Structure formats: C-alpha cells, structure tokens
N, C-alpha and C positions, 0 to 999 in steps of 0.2 A: 504496499500500499505505500505511506509514507513513512520518512523517517522525521518528520516533523509534524507536527500540528499546526492551527490557526493563529493566532496574537489576539488575544483578547486585553485591551488597553481603556482602563478605566480611570477619569482624570479626575482626580479627587478638587481639584482646584476649581474647576466647573461643579464638580459636587457641592463643596461650598457656598460656590457664586450662588448655586440654586437653592439652597439653603436659606441665607440672607436676604433674597428678594423675596421667596417665601416670607418671613420671619416681616419683612419691610411692610407686608400687606393687611398687617394686623397691629391695632398700637400696642401701645407697653405692655396694659396689664393682660395680655392675651399668649401665653408661652407657645411658642413653635418646639414642636416632638420631634421624633422622627421616628416613620414606622420600616424598621429594615428587615423584617421577619423573610423565612425562606431564603437563607442568606445573604440580605438586602437584595433578596431580588434577583439572587445568583450573582450578584458582584461578588460579594464577599465580604462580611456580616464584621469580623474584626477592623480590618483598613478602613471600611465604610463609618462604622461606626467613629474609630479614632477621630477620622478625618471630623468629621461634623460635629465631633465634643470639642473640634478648637476652632473650631465654627461660632460655637456656643451654644451648643443642642445640648440639653441637661437630662432628659425625661427619650426612655426609647422602647417601642412596643414591639414584641416580637409574637410567633406564633403559639409557643409549647416550652416546657420545660428546659426541655434538653438544650432550645437553642437559648434559651436566658442564661441557663450554665455558662456555657461556653462565652457568650459575651460577655460576662462577669469578670472573667481575668481577662480581656482586652478594655476595659472602661475603669475608672477611677471607683471608688465604691462610695463616694456620695451621686454620682449618679443613681436614675431612679430604673430600674427595667421591668415595666408590665408586662405579664403574660392576656393574652388576646384569651387563648386556649381557657383560661378560669386556671385553678386549683385540680389539682391530683392529687391522692392519698399517695399514690404510687410514692411521692416525694417528699410525704410529711417529714420535717423537721429542716428540711434544706432549704424551702422557702426563708426564712427567720435566718437562720445558719447563710443564704449568701444576700438575703435582703434581697430578695424577690420580689414582687409587688403581684397577685392574682387580678385577672377582670373576672371578677363574677356575675356565670350569667345565667344562673337558676337559685331558687331556695335550698336546693340539692347542693350548689359549689357550695353557698353561705353555711349551711348548716355544719356541713366536714370540716370546713375551716374553719371553724370558730374552735374544733381541740385541734388545730394546728399550735406545736409550743411557739409562745412570743418573747423576744426579748425584750421587748416593754408590758404597759402592761393591755397592751391593746393590737390586735391584728390589723395593718394597714393593708386598704383593698381599695379595688376601682369596681364602682359598680355597671354593667353596662343591661341597657334598659331595650328592650327590639318597641322599633317605634315602626313597623310595615316591611320587613326583609322576612318576616320568621324564617331567620336562621340564628345568630345566639343572639341570649341576649335574655332576660325577666318577662316573660309573659305580661298581660294586663292583669289579670289570675292575680299574679305573684307581686305586681307592684302592687296592689289593693290590697294585700294580706301585709305586706311589710310597712304601710301605711296604713293599718291598723293596729299593727304588732308591732310595735318597736323594738320590741326587748328579744327580735328575732335576730338582731345585728348584736345584740350584746356581746360586747367584747371586740367588735368590729370596728374602726379605724376607717370612717368613709371618706379616702382625701378625695376623689372623683368619680362625678356619675356621667357616663356617655352613652349615646345611643350612635348608629353611625346610617350614613346616605345611599337610600338605592339607585338614583337617580341622577346623583350632581353630574355626572357626565352628560346629562341632556337638559340643557341652559331652561328653556322652558315645562322640564316636567312639574304638571302641581304637586307629584308626591314632594319637592323637597321644601315647598313650603307646609305641607300636610304634618309631615314630619319633623320641623320645628318647631310648629306650634305643642303638637303631641309631646319631643322631650321637655318643651319648656314649661307644660303645667306639669308634669314628672318631676321636674328641679327644684321646684316649687316646695316639692315637700321635704327636701332635702338642704334648706337654708344654712349659708357661711361653706358648703361643698362646693368645691372647681367644678366648671363645667366643659362639655368639650363632645363638639358633634363635628367638626370639620374634617373632613379625609382632602385629598388635592384637589380636584374641582371643586367642593364646596366652598373652597377659598374664596377663588375666584366668584361666587354666584353675591353670595350677599355679605354686606360686614355684616349684620345681623346674626347670621351664623356663627362670627368670632365672638365667642364667649369667653371662658378663661385659659382654653388650650384648644391648638389644632393639631392634626396628626397624620399630616402628610405624609406619603408615601412615594406611589408612581413618577409624582414629578420633580421628585429629588435629581430619582435618576434620567431627566431628560425626558421623558415620557411625557404629549402634550395633556393636559386637564382640561383643554377647552376644545375639545372635537370642531364644533362650528368656528373654528378661526385660528390663526398662525399660533405657530408654538410658542408660548411667553417664555419656555423654559433653554435652558445650555443644554447643546448634547454633553451626555457623558460617558457614553460605550461608543468604541472602534472598534470594528473585529474584521480581519481581515487573515485568508486562506490561501495555503500555495497553490501553485500550476503543478500538477504532476507529468501531466504529459501535452503535448499538439499532435491531433492526429486528423487523417481527413476522411470520410464517409463519401463512399462512391452514391451516384443519385440511386435510388430506390431500397438503399438501405435503411437499418432501423438505430434506435439510439435505446441503451437500458432493458428495464426490464419488461417483458409482456409487450413487446416492439411497438410504446404506443406513439412513436414518435413514426414519421417515415419522412427520408429528405428528396426532396423534388428536384435538387441538384447535387453536385459534387460540392460536398461542406467542410472547411477548417472549424475541427472543434477544441475546443478544451476538455480536458479532463481534471477538476479539483479536489483537494481534501478536503471536503465537506461534505454530511450527510448527516439525517435524520436522527444518528447515535449524537450528533453533537447538535442537536436541538435547531438543525436547516431541513423544516417541517417538509412530509413527505406531498404535502397538500401542494406545494411550492411546485413538483412533477409539471413538465411544460408550462407552468405559469409563471415563476419567480426573475428574479433577473441578479446575478451581480455585477459587479462593474471591474472595469482596468481602464484605468485613468477616466475618463470623462465618458467613458463607452459603456455601454448596456448591455449585459451579452446574456440574453433571453437561455432558461432551462432548456434541453431539449432532452425526451424521457422521463422516464423516473426517479429520483432523487433514490439513493443508493444510501446504505446504511454506516459507509463511508465515504460515499463519491457524487461526484454532481457532474453533468454534464453539460457544457452552456455552447453556443453557437459564435462565430467569430465572424457573423456576415455582418456587423459593422465595423468591425476596426481593418483600413489598408493591411497588406500583408508585412508590409514592412514597419509597423508598430504595433505586429503580435508580441503577444508576453511568450515565455521561453519557460521551464520548468524552472522550479523557484521562486518567482517572482508571486507575487501576494495580488489576489484579489478583493474586491473591498464588500462585503455582504449589509454592515452597517457601517456608515461612515458621512462623507458630505451627499454624498451622491444618495444617499439612503437611510433613511431614518428606522428606527426599531419598529416607529409607528407603522411608515410606508412596508416594509418587510411583512408583519402584520395583517398590515390588506390584502396584499397580496393573497398571502395562505391562508385567509379568510378568519382572523383572530385578536387578539388584542395585543398592545404591546409588553404586555402584565406577560404574557403564555413565552413569547421571544425571549424576553427577557432570566425568567424562573427556567426554560429549557435550555438554556447556553449550557453546554459539556463540561464534561469535567479536562475531557485533552485540550480544553484551550488554556495555553499558557495566560494567565488573569497578570498584566501586567500595571501598578499603580504608577501615575504619571501626574506631577506638576499640580501638587498640595503647596497652599501657601503655610 
C-alpha cells in the first residue's frame, strides 16, 4: 500500500482565535466553555484543551468518564471538567478524587450520585433538563418532582442548570424560542444558579440565549455554525494524503470495486493513500473530489478501505503530480463542511471520523 500516511495538521492558533471570537460575542458575565468530547472532535483532546486553556477557557465538557479522566491529566486542577453522560456508579469515588463534575440527566442519576463520596459537604453537579430533544435530560415529570421535593437534591451542590437546542443551526426554526422559553421557566426554580443553553450555532442566533455560560463545540474547530451564510470561523483542520501511483486507463476500462465507473476515453488517473478506514467516506465514491494545487480531481469508482482513484482530466500533463506529492482533502480549496456536503453528512462526522493512521501535527499555537 503506502509507506506513509496522510498529514493532519491542526492549527492551534486558529483554534484559539475561534475561542476568543466566540467569547467576544457575549458580555463579560457569560463564560465561554469548550465542548471537547470525542477526542476534541477527532483532533486530540489533550493538545486542544491545553491550547484553549491558554486562550482563557476554564470549563470543558466531555461525553464520558473515561474522556474526563484522561483530560484531567492534561489540565490544571482548578479547571472544571463536566461529563455530559452523567454519573456512572462503575466509577464511584473517582469523581471526587479527580474533581470531575457529572451533568445529571435523570432522577436515577441524581439518586445514585448522592451516594458518591464527597470531598466537601456537598457533591458538585450540573443538572440537564430536556426541553425538546427527547435525548438526555430530566423529563417534565421529573422536573415537577424536583420542584416539589427539593430534598431529592439534598447533599448536591447544583453549580449550573442547562439544556440543549435541537435546531439552532436553523436560523428561523420555531423550536429555538420555544426551547428558550421552556428553559427559562425551569431555571426560575433554581435561583442563583448559573444557566447554560447555547451551543455553537445558538451563540449567533440571539443575545437572549447568552446566559451565564455558552458551550461551543463545532465552531471552535472551524465548522460553520451559520449554514445560511459565510462561515465566520477560522479554518483549523488541514488534511493532505500521498500520491501512490499515476496510471492510465484505456477507453471502456473501469475503476475500482464493482466497476461503477467506465471510462469513455483514455484517461490519466492518480491513486491516493486515503480510504474509508481513514474517514474518507464510501459515499464519496464517484462524488467527491481531492485537490492538486488549485485543480479539482474527481473521484472515479468506489472508495476502497485504503485507496481512492481520481481523474486528472482537469490537469495539463506537465503539471501532473508524481508519487510522493500530497493531495488536499481538507484545506483552502475544500472545507470539512464542503467534504461533508459531498458525502451527504455533516462536518461533525467528517472530523470525528478522521482515522488513526493520519499523523496529527499541531502548529501555530500562540
């Protein structure tokens, strides 16, 4: 196959720039946290969190206990690490030992967390209320019980209450004001407690949604939080993959598994070292493009596990790449959102699917 993998460059200065920009959109009373679950969307939680800490971030959200425990080794002890998945009894005692805060999503989790050994007199926690997603979060019936029976929270220090927008990437979705209204009613039950509602897109929708904490994720990594207009964020991810071979297909020959592309004429091809094992999705078969310099190279045939075939029809022969040259998958000519659109998915999936074979290089930290 290939003696070397592709190069995945994460621009930490751009990441920090995005954090500072997002933070500037709200007033000083509103903290800007960072969502770095799924290994910071595939980019490396440790280096990403450390760069964000230097940019001023002090609260980090992850999905699981394991993510939180690993992140704790990369950050100073005074930072807040909150676990969106909530409390898991399998790690009883470790939350207080590692100073990790669960985001409690149900009365069941609240009950179990009360048995967690506490360093102080109370257990710190965030409470998550469902306002329309029917995913994680306390249900309406559970919220009523909490409001009527405050002893259910005995021994728990509620640091923040939060919810999550379902449709904030849709500028005019009626769900946005509906969820905001529902959450504000719930928050009245917890006077003096911090409130958090905004994800990346919601930060751009209304200043009314900026409460005491915003929780951006995707926008930090350069994805577009406002799909209806030009991306306001700075690109963070650059991905190039090596040319393995230049070859020539004859008229009527085919490309790749199952012969899904047949050539109508003699055609020069480039075979590159990327495939679906690396996060270059099979849905890009006969659909996607790679770039050589400013030239778009259409994918021909099926994307394989490790390889992709592209057409050099747009490149004059004297400008053809040679083995060892690097082709752009994500960069100045094609964003992660562009690649996602071609694959019929979203930028989140593109970033989190970036394969382990890519060498992650960190550049540009301020």
